[in-house]
N, C-alpha and C positions, 0 to 999 in steps of 0.2 A: 737601887739608887733612889733616894727620896730627897727632893729639893723643892723649895718654894721659889727659887730663882731660876734664871736661865742656866742651862747646862750646855757647855760647848765641848765638842769632840772633834779634834783635828782629823782623826782617822775615820770618823763616822761611827754609826751604831750598827752592830751586827747581832741579829737574833737567830736562834736556832729555828729549824723548820717547824711550822705550826705554832710558833711563839709570836704573839702579836704586839704591835705598838698601839696601845689604846689611848684614846683622848676623850676629854669631856668629864663632867662630874661623875657620871655613872659608867664611864669607860665603854660606851656603846660604839663609838666610832673607832674602827680598828684597821690596821694595815699589817698584812702578814703574808708568808709564803705557805700555801697549803701542801698537803701530802703529795699532790701530783707535781709539785715544783712550779706551780703557777702563782703569780703575784695577785693578791686580792685586796681590794678596799671595800670594807663592809660596814654597814650600820645595823647593829643588832637590836634596835629599839622597836617602836610600833610600826615601822615601815616594812615589816615582814622580812627582816634580814636582807634588805636590798644591798646588792654588792656589784662591784665591777672587777672582773678578773682579766688579767693580761696573760694569754696562753702562748705556748710555743707555736710557731708558724704564723706570727704576726696577727693573732686573733684577739679581739676584745669582746667579752661577753657581759651582758647586763641581765640581772635577774636575782632571784632569791639565793642568798649565799654565793653570789657570783656565777651561778649557772646561766646557761643560754636560754632560759625559759621566757625571756622578754625580747631580747635582741642580741644579734651577734654580728660583728663587723670584722672582716678579714682584709688586710691591706693587699690591694691588687687583685682581690677575688670577689669583692662585693659584700652584700649584707643580707641578713634575714631578720624580719620583724615577726613577732609572735603575739598571740592573744590567748590567754589561758593555757599557755604551753604549746599551742598549735600554731604552726607556721602559716602566716597569712600573706606575706609579701617577701619575694626574694629577687635580688638582682642577679641576672645570668648574663652569659656572653651576648645573647641576642637581644636583651632588653630586660623586661620585668615580668615575673610570674606572680599572678594574684590568685589566691585560693579563697573562695567564698564570694561574697557580693561586693562589687565595686560601685560606690555611689559618688557621683561628682556632678557639679553644675556645668562644668566645661572641661573636656578632656581631648587632647590631640595625640594620636598614636599613629605609627606607621602600619602596623598589622595587628589584628585582633583574632585570636583563636579561641573559640568557645565550643565546648563539648557538651552535648545533651542538655541544651538550655535554650533560652529565648533571648533575643536581642530586641530592645525597644529603643528607638532613637528618633529625635526630631529631624536631624539631617544625617543621612547615612549613605555611604557609597562603598562598594566592595564586591566580593564574590563569595559564593557559598558552594561547597561541594555538593550539598543536597539541601534543598529548602522545601518545606512542606507548607503549602497554602500561605505563602507570604503575601502581605498587602503593602504595596509601595505607592505613595502619593508623590507625584513629581512636583518639582518646583514650579511656581507660577511665573513662567518665563515665556518669552516669545518663541515662535515656532522654530527658529533657527538655532536654538540652544541644544546642547548635547544631552538630551534627556531620553532615556529609553531603558528597556529590559532585554537582557540576553539570557536565554535558557538553552543549554546544550545537552544532548544525550550522550551516549557512550562513544560516539564517533564525531567529535566536535569539528566544525568547519572554522575557517578563519573569519572572525567577525569583529568589526570595529564600530565605535560610536562616532557620531559627527554628522554634519549636514550632508544629505545626499547619499548616505550609506544605508545598507539594509541591516536591520536588526533581526537576525534569524532566531526565532523562538524554537526551532528544531533544526538539528543538523541536516535533516533531509529537506530543509527549506520549505516545509509545509505551510508555514505562516511567516510572511515577511512584510515589513513596513518600511517604505521609503520616506524618510523624514523630510527631505527637501521637497519632494513632489506631492507629499501627503497621499501616497498610494499604498493601500493594503492589499497584498496578494496572498490568496489562499488556494492551496491545492486540495480540492474536495468540496463537499457540500457545507453550507452554512445553515445550521439549525438553531433558530432563535424563537423566542416568545412561545406561545402555546395556542394550538388550534383545536384542541380536543373540546368538543361540544359539552362534555360533562363538566367542564370548568367554567362554563359561561352562563350568564343570566341576563335578563332584560334584552333579549335578542329581538331586534326590529329590522324589517326589510329596508333596503335602500330604494327609495321611490324616485321616480322621474330621473332614472340613471342616465338615459340617453340624452336628455336635455342638459344634464349636468356635464356630461362628457363634451357636448357640443360647445359649452361655454368655456372650455379649457383649450388653449392654443398650444400646440407643440411647435418648437422652433429651434434653430441653431443659434449659437451666440458665443461671445468672448467675454471674459470677466473684465470689468473696468478698473480704473486706478484705485478706487476705494477698496475693491476686492483684493487688489494686489497688495495693499497694506496689511490685509488679513492673511496673506500667505498664498493666495491663488495665482496661478500662472495665466497671464493675460495673452500669451501667444498660442495657447491651445484652443482648438475649436471644440465646443461642447454642444450637446443636444439636451433639451429639457423643457420645463413648463414654468409658469409664473406661480410662485407660492401664494401670492395674494389672490389670484383667481381661483386656485384650488381651495383656499381657505373659505371663500364665499359659499362653495357648494359642498365641501367635505372637510370641515375644520379638524376632524379627528386625525387626519393624516399629516397635519402641519405641526411642526415643533420648532422651538428656538434653535438657531443654527449653532453647531459646536464651536465655530470660529468666534462668535460674539452673540450675546443675548439680545443685542440691538436688531438682529436680523432673524428671519425665519427660513425654514427649509422644508422640503416635502419628503416624506418617507415613500419613495416611489413604489416599493413592493406592496404598500397598503392601498395603492390605487387599483390593484387587481380586482377586488370585490366589486368596485364601481364599474369596471370594464365588463365583468361577467354579467352584471345585471343590465348594463347597456346593450350588450350583445343579445341577451334574451329579449329585451324590449324590441330591438331591431328585428330579431327573428320573428316575433309575433306580428310586427307590421308586414313583413314579407309574406308570412302565412296568410294574413288578411287580404293582401293584394292578390295573391295567387288564388285564393278562394273566390274573390270578386271576378277575376278573369275567367275562372272555370264556370261561374254561374251565368255568364253571358251566353 
């Protein structure tokens, strides 16, 4: 049928299978039923034969010649998006499956499952079946916030986060931290720093050790209201020294306090070398006195 005017068909047009209804000056835009019995809308020009095919089972496919090499949508069953013929995203019953790299400025998900790869995130919370050398930087929040790490071995204990609860880093409770009271409990020895002389240079003796020890006062005390604002318990009795007095005679053992850089604290274990030298000086004085007494 050839006509330059409109053609009307009360009963519609019916074409045999694989016979198309072509439109346009070059007849590139076509609608037809393919050999599989699927309806196809196709453009046969420079677009790479881009087509849309409606298949049995409520499925629509987008791609070259109407194949599903770009996208496929199934009513009631989800969709698949492809790149280069390879599936990259698929909606499934439990959510979305992504194959390859996912890049996003902001993403919110209920669960993330990653196999044999690395996760880098600005803000991240969750659990890992196995983590190798993870580095976690906690939020810059007050001491009473729920910030912590839980690592469990093959026999996990019940562990929860929150103020006042213990964060067990081993199911055997070998390392526990009480967030509320700021108490770290360790079963076993603590090995830190390095004492091997082969690693040291500029070794100098501690002089006038006894005089320095005498200038330091030991006392019992309670934390004041300012310390309470930093998270310290004002009801507990403590024993200690003045960091300012220690700083005058042995500044090497004084550091900024973890609670605030506005205050200082003493590394008590590093006072041991001073005490050793003070005992040696005192021992020499005792030896001198004993010698004088024996000479009389």
